[in-house]
N, C-alpha and C positions, 0 to 999 in steps of 0.2 A: 272486746278490745281494752287492754289495760290503759288507763289514763294517768297522767301526772297531775299533782295538785295545782289548783288555780291560785294565782297570787295577784296582789295589787300593791300599791305603794302608799303607806299611811302618810297623810299630809304633814304630820309633825316631823317627818324625815326630810322634808324639802328644805334646803338651805334658805335662810331668810333673804339673802341677796338674790337668789334665784326667784323667789316669790315676788320680790319687788320688781325684778326685771320683767317677769311675765305679766304682772299687774299693769305695768306701763304699756307693754305690747298689746294686751288683750282688753284692757278696760273692763267693761261690764261682763265680758265673757270669761273672766278669770275664774269665778266660782265653778262654772261648768267644766273648765279645763282641770282645775284642782280635783274636782269630783271624779273626772275620767281617769286620772292617775291612780285613784284608789280602786278602780275596777280591774278585773283580770284582763290581760292583753289578749286581743283576738289571735287566733291560730290560723295560719294560711300556708298553702303550698303552691308551687308552680310546677306544672307538668312538663316533662320532656317530650316534645312533639314527635321525636323519632323513636320513642319507646312507649307506645300507647298501652297502658296496662291498668290504669286507675279508673274505677267506675265513678263517674262524676254525676250520675243521674240525680242524686239527692243533695248535691253540693251547690252552694251559692257562689256565683262567679265574682271575682274581684272586678269592679266596673272598668278599670283602666288597663286590664291585662287579660287577653283572651285565654291564656293558659293558667291564670291564677284562680284559686278557689279557697273559700273559707271552710274550716272544719268546725264542727259544733263542739268538739272537745280536743284536748291535746293528748294524742297517743304517745306511747314510748317509741319514737321513731327508730331508735337503735335496733329494736326488735321487730322491725318491719322489713322483710326481705326485698320488697319493692323499692324501699328507700335505699337499701344497700346496692341494689341493681342500677340505680340512677334513673328510675322511672319518674322521680319528682325531686324537687329541692324544697326544703323548708325555708320559706322566705317571708319576711314581714311584708304585709300587704301594701303599705304606703310606698315602700321602696320600689315596688313593681311599677310605679308611675314612670319609671325609666322606659318601659315598653311603649307607652303612649308618646313620650318625648321622641323616641326613635321613630315611631310611625309617622309623626308629623314633620320630622326634620331630616331624616336620613333615608336615602333610597335603598329599598330592599330587592330591587329588580336587577342589580348588577353587583359584581364583586367590589369590595372595599377593603382598605387596609385600616384596621381598627386597633387602638391601644386602650386597655383598661389599666390605668397607671398605678392605682392603689387597690389591687384586686382581691387580696385575701379577705374572707375565706372562699369567695368564688360565686356568691349569689348573683351578682350583677354580671360577672363573666359568663356564667351559664345562660343568663337571660340574653346577653349579647349574641352568644353562639347560636341560640335558637332563632333570634330575630333577623340575623343577617343572611344575605345570599350565601348559599352553601360553598361557593368558591371564594368567599372572603378570607382574608388572613386576619386572625385575632391573636394579639399578644396580650397576655395577662401577666402583669408585672407586680411584684410585691417587694417592698424595700426591706422589711424585717425578715431576716433569714429563718427564724423559728416558725414563721407563719407560712412559709412556702410549702411545707409538706401537706398541710391541710388543703391548701389551694390546689396542689397537684392531685391529691386524692379526689377532690370534688370534680376536677376537670376530667380525670380518668373515668369516673362514674358516668359523667354526661356522655362521653364516648365519641366526640367529634374529632376527626383527624386533622382539622385545619387550624389547630390552636397551639400556641407557643406559651410556655410558662417561663418567666424570667425573674431574676432576683438582682435588681439594680436600683441604686439611687436615681431619681429622675434626672439629676444633673449628669449622670454617666451615659446618657443615651444620645449624646450629641451627634454621633455618627448617623443617626436617623432623622436628621433635620429635614423637614418638609416631606417626610415619608408617609404620613398618615392622612387619611380622609376624615377620620373621626377619632377624637381622644375623649375618654371619660375620666374625669377626676372626681372620684367619690372620696372626698378628702377625709383624712383623720381629723376628728373634731372632738368637742367637749362632751358629746354623747347625751345631750339633754333630752333628745327625743326617745331615748331608750331607758329612761329612769325607772319606769314601772316593770320593765323586763330585766333590768340589771341594776340592782340596788348598789353594787360596788361603784357604779358610775356616779351615783349621788355623792358618795364619800370622797371621790376624786375631784369633784367639781369645785371651782372657785372662780371669782372674777378674773384673777390673774391667769388661771389656766385658759380661760376664754381668749385673752389677749395673746397668749403664747400659741394657741391653736391657730388664731387668725394670721399671725406672722408666719407660721409654718405653712399654712395654706397658700399664702402669697408666694412663698419660695417655690412651692410645688407648681403653682400656676405659671410662674416665671420660667420654670424649666420645661413645662408642657407646651407653652406657646410656640417655640421654634419647631417642635416636632410635627406640627400641622402644616399641610400644604395650604397655600392661599385659597380661600373659599371653603376650607375644611370646617367641620363642626366640632366645637368643644362643649361638652356637657359637664356642668359643675353641680355636685350634690353634696349634702351633708345630712346627718341625722340629728340636727340641732335646730334651735329656734332663734337664737339671738342675731341681731342685725350685724354685729361685728364680724361674725363668721360667714354670714350669708350676703346681706345687702352690700356691705362694704367691699366684699370681694367681687360682686357684680360690677361695682363702680371701678374697681381695679382693672378688670378685663376691658371695660369700655375705654378706659384711659390708655390701654396698651394694645390697641389694634384689633378690637373685636366689636361686632355689632350684636345686640340682643336679638334673639329670634323668638318672638312670642308664640305661645301655644294657644289653641282654642279648646277650652275645657268646659264641659257642661256645668251649668250652675248647680245642678242637683248633686254634683260630686262634692260640693262644699269645701273646695280647695281655695285657699286665700292667695290672692295675688300680692306680691311684694314689689314695690317700685322704687327705683332710684334713677332720676332723669328719665331717659327713654328705655331703660333696661327694666325687664320684668322677670321675676322668679315666682315659684309656686310652693306654698307652704302647706303641709298637712299637719293638722292638730288632732289629738286623740278625742277631743270632744266634738269634732266636726266630721271625722271620717272613721271608718272601722279599721283603724290601723294606728301606728305610732307616729312620732314626730319625724318629718322628713321634708327636706327642701331640695328643689331642683331648678336649674336654669339652663338655657341653651343659647349658645353664641356662635356666630360665624366669623371666621378670621378674615380680616380685610388687609392686614399687613403682609408684606412679602417676606418669605424665608427662602434661602437657597435650598434647592431640592437635591438630595443625594442621587447619584447615578448608580443603578444596580450593576454590580460587577462581581460575579461569582467565580471569577477565574483565580482569585487569590487562594493561598493555601487553605485547604479544608481539613477538618479533623475526622471526616468520615470517608468511607470508600464505597463505591458501587458494588453490589453483589455480582458474583459471576453468574453466567446464564444458568448453570445447573443449580446453584443456590436459589436463584430467583424462581426457577420452576418449582422447587420444593416448597418454598415459602408461599408461593402464589395459591397453593391448594387450600390455604386457610382463609382466603378472602373471597367475598361475594363478587367483587368486580376488580380483579387484580390489574386489568389493563389501565385502570384509572390512576395507578400508583407507580412510583419508582422505588427501588429497593436498595437500602444502604446498611452498612454496618458501622457501629461506633467503635472507638478504640477498646472499650471494655467488652466487646463481643455482642452487645445488644443489636438485634436487627430491627430496623425501623422502616416505615414507609412514608413517603411524601406524596401528597396529591400532585399529579403531573402539572396541573394548571397553576400550581403555586411553587413548583420546584425552584425556579430561578430566584424567587423571593426568599425561600427557605435557605438556599445556599448562600445568598447574600447575608442573611441574618447569622449564619454560622460564623461569619467573619466579623460582622458588625457588633455583636453582643457576645459576651463570654459566659455569663452565669445563666444558662438557660437549659430547658428541656424541650426539644422540638421534634416534630415527627411523631407518629404513632408507633411506639415500641410494640413489636408483635412477638418477640421471643428471642431464642438463641440457638445456634447450632452446637450440638455436642457430638463431635464426630460427624457421622452422616445423618444423625437424628435431629429433628427440629423440636425444641421445647417451647410450647406457646406461652405467652405472657398473660398475666391477669388483665392488663390493659386491653389486650386483643379480645379477651372474652367479653369485656364490657363495652367494646367499641361498636359503632354502627357500621364498621367495615367488615366485621367477621362474617364468614360464610354461614348462611342460614340453615344449610342442610348438613352441618357437621353432626356426628353422633352426640346425642344428649339424653339426659334423664330428667324427667319432670319430678320435682320433689314436693312432698307435703310441707306445710308450714313448719311442723316440728323437725322434719329432716333438713329443711333449709336453715333453720336456726342452729341445728347441730353442725351443719356445714360451716356456718359462720363462727361457731365455737372451735372450728378446726378439728372436729372429730372425723375419724374415718367411718364411712357408712357401709352397711352390709345390705345386700339386696337378695331377693329370692332366686333370681336368675344370674348366672355368671356373666360378667362383662369384661371386655379386654380393650386396652388402648385408651387414648385420650377421649374424654367425654365432657361435654358442657353440663354443669349443674344448672337447672332452670327452675323457676318458680313462676307460675302463671304466665309461662311463655317468655319470661325475662331471664337472660343469662346472668348467673351469679358468679361464675368462675369455673376453673378446671378441676376435674378429677381424672384419675387414671385407674382403669380396672385391672385387677390382678386376681382372677378367679371370682369368688363371691365377695371379696373385699374390694373396696374402692378407696384408693389413697387420695387424700385431700390436698390440693395444691393451692389453697388460699394463702396469700402472703401473710407472714406472721403479724405484720403491723396492722392488718385488717381484721384480725381476730377480735370478736366481741368477748368481753370478760364478765359481762353481766349474767346473773343466774337466769336461766330460761324456763325452768320447769313450770312456773305459774303462768307463763305467757304463751306457751306452745299450743 
């Protein structure tokens, strides 16, 4: 397995003001913290429980996440077909503490409405999707338009049909007042906890930027608060250390209609409690845990917010498929009776889980910049052209024609090359690697045309890795 070089952060690159801040926060522990930043960052992945393909026999589990595992070295993930298939997500181990926070504060035995308010690139969104009841509704929102594409790609790889991707400023979501049971605010921050992974973050850090981040975080929290139903759970997290962005924002929530919800964490996890009044948050430091800097806190909303009334009768931008179209599209799904079938104005066919149909149709009116429903393809005349999202989804029929590829063939597929096989094949085929769907091919004699979307093509040289 090809691996990438290990890196650490030389201590002479740390801004003096940051060193002073951390010396004040950590006291006698500061030298150990400083030394840890000079070490290579640990490498960890989180598995997709609905796409079991990774052998974890020799891997060490992340203590606070059942699906999280450490790797002994950092491979080139781009050239791993299982990564491209959505069998796992490359996620920093400390941030997986969200899994334990959910386990202790959110019920997983019933459907919930959940919002990941600052979602890109999608690590915590995919963790939420895996942890929630399968009939839950998950909205993954990203404010910055340029980051929505990577969020959408990661959600498509994960393959769950109960997810919405939206692109809105938090203040634009007022029509969803009181709609959610859980809101995650993984807030944009000064990035102190990622210094050894991202040297650019060091150069962008300043005491002024910390104050600016804290003010922006309060604006986001102020917009997030009305979106929760009374009794709902707000989870606030950052990848930074300072009290201005963490502790001060805990106090802000307590002052604005929220109660802190303490977690019970084993002492040997070495996670530090941070207190302000009765509120408590949890801080990961790289000299204490096998991970980066991360802060998380959990709150329950006590204040009242008016709750929206679901009404899907308003004008919709989508139309229900005709019975003949539905019959044709149904053949591609494992459990078609679980879904309703719709067409968008651009001709894309999508499916909605029937248990969530009313909520999806309400969202079609309530928010504008979104992608919702699982896009499964398009009709070209009487022919149905399946989508890449369908190939990667957990809803696709397991018994569709498929060809198992070697690693070299799989990488050539992701280079968007047309493959040639010994035996002639016809029609639509799923490309697979170790049982995981990679995408669509179409057989025309001995040649197989590659239907991988152009934007998904890897441009890296593969000869030495195959």
